[in-house]
N, C-alpha and C positions, 0 to 999 in steps of 0.2 A: 504493500499499500504505499502510495507517495505521501508527501508532507501534507498535512491537513491545512486547509485554507479557511480564512474568515467565512466565506461562502459556505463551506461545509458545516460550519458551526451554525449559521443562520438557518439552513435547511434542516438540520437536526433539531432545532429549537421550534421552528415554524414561524420565524420572524424575519426582518429584512437584514442585509448585511449592515446597513447603516445603524440599526438598533444594537446589534452585537457590538460594534465600534463605540457606540455611545455608552453602552453598559459597562464595557471594559474601563472606559475612562471615567466611570463614577458620575456621568451626567445626570443632574437632578430630574431631567425630563423623563427618564426611564424608572419605572416603578421598582420597588424593592423585590417584588416577586419574579419580575422579568429579569432583573439583574441576577438573582439567584439561580434561575434556570439557566442563563447564559454561561455563568461562572461553573455550574455543575456540568454543563456539556463540554465546556473547554477542558475540564479535568478529564472527563470521561474519554474524549477523543484525542487527548494529548496535544492539543493545539498550542502553539507557541506564538505569541503576539510580536510581530515584527515591528518594533517601535520606530526604528530608524526609518522604515519604508513609510510608516504612517505619519511621521513628522514630515517628510517631504511632500505628502499629499496635502496636509493640513496646515503646515508652518507651525505646528504646535509640538512641543517636545514633552509636556506633561511633567516638567521639572520646574522646581522653584528653589532659589537660594535664600537660605536663612542666615542672617549675620546677627550673632548676639556677642555680649561683651565677655561674660564670665559664666559658663554653663556650670560651673561648680557651685556658684551662689544659688541658694534655695530659691529665689524669686525667678532667676533666669531658667533654672531647670524645669520648674513648674510651667513657666511660659512656653518654653520649648515643647513639652509634652503637649500642651493645649493646641500649639500651632501644628505640630505634626500630625495630631489626630485629626484636626480639621481639614488640613490639606489633604490627607489621605482619604478622607470621606469625599473629597471632591475630585479624587483621581490623580492628585499630584504626588510626586515623589520629592521630598525635601532634601537638600543638600546643605550641610551646616558649615559655617565658618565661625570659629571662636577667635575673636580679635584680641582678646585681653587688652583693650583699649589702644592697640597699635594700628594706627591708621593705614600704614602700607599693607597690612594683611588685609584690611577692609577693601582697599583700592584695588589690590590684586585679584581678590575674590570676585569684585563686581566686573573686573574686565574679563575674567574668565567666564563668568556666567553669560556675558554678552557674547563672547567668542562661540560658546557652545549652544547659543540660542535658547537660553533658559526662558520660560514663559513670563517669569516675574521675580521680584525680590522683596523679601520682607527684612527690614532693616532696624536695629537699634543702634544708631549711629555712635561710633567711637568718639571719645572725648577730643574736641578740637576740630571735628568735621566741619568743613565749609562747602559752599556751593562749588568751589573749584574741584573738590574731591569727587563729584559725581559729573564731571564732563569728560566723556570718552570719544570726542570727535563727531563727525558727521552722523554716524548711524546711531548714536546715543546709547541708552542702556534700556534694559527690559522695565516693563511697568513696575513701579516701586511704591511700597507702603512702608511708612515709618511705624514702628511699635515702641512704646514706653517713653522714648525721646523723639524729638524731631528737630530738624533744620528748616524752620518755618520759610525762610526766604526762597527754597527750592520749589515750594508749591506743590509737593507730592501729597498724596493721601496719608493721613496719619491716624493712628489709634493711640491715644495717651490717657493717662490719669489726670485728674483735675488736681494738679499739684499745688496750685495756688490756694484753692479751696481746702485741701488737706491740711496745709500750714495754717490757714485761718482758723479751721475747726480745732487743731490741737492748741495753737496759741490762745485762742479764746477760752478754752476749757481751764488752761493753766492760770489765765487772768482771773477767771471767776473763782478760782481757788486761793486768791490773794497773792499769787506770785507776781513779782515785778522784775526780778533778775532772771530772765529766761535765756538760756544759751541755745544756739543753733548749731548743731554739730554735723560736719561731714558734707561731702559733695564737692564738685568741681564747678568753679564760676563759669566754665565754658559749655556747661551742659543745660539744656533746657529746663531739666527738672529742678535743678538748683536755682535757676533764675526765677522760676515761677514760685517755688516754696519761700525763697527770700523775699519775694514781693508780697505774699500772703502774710508772712510773719510781720513785715514792716507795717502793712496796712492794719492788722489787728492792733499793733502797739499803738500806732497813730490815733486810731479810733478810741482806745482807751486812755489817750493822753499820757501814755507811757513813753519817756524818751528812749530813743534808740541809741544803744551803745555798741559801736562796731567791735569792741573788745570782746563781746559775747558771741561773736560769730567765728567759727572755725572751719575753714576748708581741709578736707583730707580725703584719702582713698576710703572707699565704702567697705571697709573690712573690720573684722573683730579686733585685730591688732591695732588699727587706727583708734578704735573706740575705747580700747583698754588704755592706750597711750593718752587719750584725751581726758581721762580722770585726773592726771596730774596737772593738766592745763586747768581744769575747772577748779582744783584746789589751790592754785596759784593766783586766781583771780581775786580782787578785793575791791568792793565786797563780793563774796563768792556767790554764785548763782544758786538759786534753790530748786531750779528745775532745768530740764533740757528736752529739746526735740531734736531727734536724730534723723539723718537722711535715709537710712534704711534700718532694718532690723539686725543686720549682722553688727553695724555700728552700736546700736543700743545694747545688744547682748554683751558685746565687748566692754562698753562703757559701764554697764552694770557690775561686771566682774571687777573693773578697776576702782569704781566708787566703793564697793564692799570692802576691797583691800584698804581703802584709806578711811574707812569707818563711816561712809555715807550709805544708808541703805534705802533704795527707792521704795516709796510706799510708807516709810516710817519718818525719815528726816530729808528726803529728797523726792522730786516727782519727775518721772521720766515717760516719755512717749516715742515710740519707734514708728516705722512706716513700712507696711507691706502686708504684715500678718502672715509670715511663714509659719508652718506647722509647729515649730518649736516654741513660739511665743506664748501660747496658751498653757505650756507645760513646765516653764521655768518657775523657779522660787526665788523672788515673787513673780507672778505672771505678768507679762509685758503688755501695757496699754499701746495701742497701735491706731494709726489711720490705714485702714485696710484697702488693698487693690485687688480687685478680682481678676487674678491672672487667667483663669479659664475663659471668661468673657472676653478679656483683651486679646487672647489668642484666637479664639473663634471669630471675633469681629475684624481682626486683622486679616485673617485668611479670607473671610467673605468679601472684604474690601478689595483684596488683590484680584480674586476671581471676577469681581464686578468690573475692576479696571481692565482686566484683560479682555472681558467680553465686550465692554463699552469704552474704548480708549479715549473718546472725545467727551465723556460725562464731566459734569462739574466736579471740582475737588471735593473729596469726602474728609470732613473734619470731625472726627469722633472723639469726644472727651467723656470719660467715664466718671461718674460721681464716686468719691471715696466714702467710706463709712468709718466713724470714730467708734472704736471699741475700747471701752473703760475696763482696765483689769487692776491688779494690785499696785503696780508701780506708780499709779496715778493717785494713790490714796493720801498723800501728804498735802495739807493745806497750810496756809500761813494764817495765823490768827488775825481777826480784823483789829486795826489799830497798831499792828506791829510795824 
């Protein structure tokens, strides 16, 4: 028997060859029942999908490049899972680039994805990314969606957290608890997330007529080690802060450990709020208060935005901003008595 063809599968199932092709690519127009019948027939007949030939016919490769900064970080590993699942459900295969904030890695991967005719890119831009890093000459780059962070000047679609609102929520909560010396810990001034959070922090202080003190803002890597080291910085400030808001949960967990080493216990004589709500935050002692980011929704909506952009390249820009949730746990228990 010769090699099975797509038409053989179609005749076996009793559908058109076009339906078989769409089913194999996970197209939403094909019902789940029909797709299951097609996949069962493919297995039974031993049909092998010739993707290279299909891409020549359709100009689509069913591949997407995903660029993230640090897949060992719980936030990004969770986001990657959501992205990969959503892309797979749409018939796309994801290729991953872990930049570790190295722009040259990002640029090289974007170029390679363009060379291999990837259908699109989902990118959390590395620190320092500018419009110049996404110029690849006359042919341009594949359709691109930014996720978690954005370079707004490029005009690409994006799915991000409302970082400004998250910072406002955290700052307002601490202000209501009587805190006036509130530290803002971590992040890079070149990243959209930090810029938005700093703006929200300043806005809340201004609305409460609390003077802004630049000495209370510390930029750093978003790591536990950086958070641990920041505890000594907090202890060195005079007057010492009574509360802190951290750029992410890794920083907050590291800061908590450093504060405890120095005799400050979040929830008892210090207040602390992280950002993201990774799984560990609800199981620490004390449990960590956070502004939560729905990574599953972020991943699903970024994948959906890319598929929409691929299908409708001339559609208006998609600006998707997810609302955060303030989750109060034990580390936020410390209040400043009125009149203090």
